[in-house]
C-alpha positions as CSV (number, residue, x, y, z in Angstrom):
1,X,-42.1,73.2,110.4
2,X,-39.7,70.8,109.1
3,X,-40.2,72.0,105.5
4,X,-39.3,75.7,106.7
5,X,-36.1,74.4,107.8
6,X,-35.1,72.7,104.6
7,X,-35.7,75.5,102.6
8,X,-33.3,78.4,101.9
9,X,-36.1,80.9,100.8
10,X,-39.4,81.0,102.4
11,X,-42.4,82.9,100.6
12,X,-45.5,84.2,102.0
13,X,-46.6,81.0,99.6
14,X,-44.7,78.6,101.5
15,X,-45.9,79.5,104.6
16,X,-49.8,79.3,103.5
17,X,-48.7,75.9,102.8
18,X,-48.2,75.0,105.9
19,X,-50.8,76.4,107.8
20,X,-48.9,79.6,109.2
21,X,-51.3,82.4,109.7
22,X,-50.3,85.4,107.5
23,X,-49.1,87.5,110.2
24,X,-46.8,84.6,111.9
25,X,-45.2,84.8,108.0
26,X,-45.3,88.4,107.8
27,X,-43.1,88.7,111.4
28,X,-40.7,85.8,110.1
29,X,-40.0,87.7,106.5
30,X,-40.1,90.8,108.5
31,X,-36.9,89.0,111.0
32,X,-35.3,87.6,108.1
33,X,-35.2,91.5,106.3
34,X,-34.3,93.1,109.3
35,X,-31.0,90.3,109.6
36,X,-30.2,90.7,106.4
37,X,-30.4,94.8,106.2
38,X,-28.1,94.5,109.3
39,X,-25.4,92.4,108.3
40,X,-25.6,94.5,104.8
41,X,-25.0,97.6,106.8
42,X,-22.2,96.3,109.3
43,X,-20.1,95.1,105.8
44,X,-20.4,98.4,104.0
45,X,-19.8,100.1,106.9
46,X,-16.3,98.7,107.4
47,X,-13.2,101.0,106.4
48,X,-11.4,99.8,103.7
49,X,-7.7,100.2,102.8
50,X,-6.2,99.4,99.5
51,X,-2.7,98.3,100.4
52,X,-1.6,96.1,103.1
53,X,-0.7,97.6,106.3
54,X,3.4,97.6,107.2
55,X,4.6,95.5,109.5
56,X,7.5,96.7,111.9
57,X,10.6,95.7,110.6
58,X,12.6,93.6,112.8
59,X,16.4,93.8,111.7
60,X,18.8,96.5,112.1
61,X,17.3,99.0,109.7
62,X,19.7,102.1,109.7
63,X,22.7,100.7,108.2
64,X,23.9,102.5,105.7
65,X,20.2,104.4,105.7
66,X,20.3,108.4,104.9
67,X,18.4,110.6,107.0
68,X,15.9,112.4,104.6
69,X,13.4,114.1,107.4
70,X,12.5,114.6,111.0
71,X,10.9,116.4,113.5
72,X,10.0,116.2,117.1
73,X,6.5,115.2,118.2
74,X,4.1,117.5,120.0
75,X,1.3,115.9,121.9
76,X,-2.1,117.5,122.5
77,X,-4.1,118.6,125.8
78,X,-3.4,116.1,128.9
79,X,-1.5,113.8,127.0
80,X,2.3,114.0,128.5
81,X,4.3,112.4,125.9
82,X,7.6,112.6,124.0
83,X,9.3,111.5,120.8
84,X,10.3,112.1,117.7
85,X,9.5,111.0,113.7
86,X,11.9,110.1,111.4
87,X,12.4,109.2,107.2
88,X,15.3,107.1,106.5
89,X,16.3,105.9,102.8
90,X,18.0,102.9,103.1
91,X,20.7,101.8,100.6
92,X,18.2,99.3,98.6
93,X,16.2,102.6,97.9
94,X,13.7,101.6,100.2
95,X,12.1,104.1,102.8
96,X,11.2,103.8,106.4
97,X,9.7,105.9,109.1
98,X,11.4,105.6,113.0
99,X,9.1,106.7,115.8
100,X,11.8,107.3,118.1
101,X,12.2,108.0,122.2
102,X,8.9,106.8,122.5
103,X,6.7,106.1,125.8
104,X,3.1,106.1,125.6
105,X,0.4,103.9,125.4
106,X,-3.5,105.0,124.6
107,X,-6.3,103.6,125.7
108,X,-7.5,103.3,121.8
109,X,-5.5,102.6,118.6
110,X,-4.0,105.5,116.5
111,X,-3.1,105.7,113.4
112,X,0.0,107.2,111.8
113,X,-0.6,109.4,109.2
114,X,2.3,110.9,107.0
115,X,0.4,114.2,105.5
116,X,1.5,116.7,102.8
117,X,-0.2,119.1,104.7
118,X,-0.5,120.7,107.9
119,X,-3.8,119.0,108.5
120,X,-4.7,115.9,108.6
121,X,-7.0,115.8,105.8
122,X,-7.2,113.9,102.2
123,X,-3.7,114.5,101.4
124,X,-2.3,112.2,104.3
125,X,-1.6,108.4,104.3
126,X,-2.1,106.0,107.0
127,X,1.0,104.2,107.4
128,X,-0.1,101.9,110.5
129,X,-1.6,101.9,113.4
130,X,-1.2,100.7,117.2
131,X,-1.9,101.4,120.4
132,X,1.4,101.4,122.1
133,X,4.4,103.7,121.1
134,X,7.7,102.3,123.5
135,X,11.4,102.8,122.3
136,X,12.4,103.2,118.6
137,X,9.9,101.4,116.0
138,X,10.5,101.1,112.6
139,X,8.2,100.8,109.9
140,X,8.5,100.1,106.4
141,X,6.5,103.3,103.8
142,X,5.0,101.7,100.6
143,X,7.1,102.5,97.7
144,X,4.8,104.2,95.5
145,X,4.7,107.4,97.7
146,X,6.7,110.3,97.0
147,X,8.4,111.0,100.6
148,X,9.6,114.8,99.5
149,X,6.2,115.9,99.2
150,X,5.2,115.0,102.9
151,X,5.5,117.6,105.6
152,X,4.0,116.5,108.5
153,X,3.4,113.5,110.3
154,X,0.4,113.0,112.5
155,X,-1.2,110.6,115.4
156,X,-4.8,110.5,115.1
157,X,-7.3,108.9,117.1
158,X,-8.9,105.6,115.3
159,X,-12.0,106.8,118.1
160,X,-12.8,110.0,116.6
161,X,-10.0,110.8,113.7
162,X,-9.0,114.0,116.1
163,X,-4.9,114.6,116.0
164,X,-3.3,113.5,119.5
165,X,0.2,114.4,118.3
166,X,2.2,116.0,115.1
167,X,5.4,116.4,113.6
168,X,6.7,119.1,111.6
169,X,9.0,117.0,109.0
170,X,12.2,118.7,107.8
């Protein structure tokens, strides 16, 4: 038994030499293969993002900022909440997404997406995720994005990717 713990790779030959029966060796190897398969499956199923998530801006970001687009959020179903979304360009050229006058807490994470179409699809870009939306919060928008192409903002359920709210940005 000690020999098994000292080896990193267990083979059928190694079990035969230690006196284990073929069925015991087969059971142990199958368990190891199952563990490797589950580990690999979990690692591959994780959703991967190509960029760093944005963080809330802590300073007063609207000093000398220009409002580019804005729209009221409309929530779906039984959700009773309100708020608005705005995109600003700061003096230094950085873009900010503002979620304003919000008071909503979701039982699950919501992803905030900017979309070039009126439906959340492949043309949307995830800006951040949160569970609680309270007051006014500003998030930086990655500089590589073409702000003028975005028409819609969506709050999508991370649970099932369904829209919880949307805002037409004009």
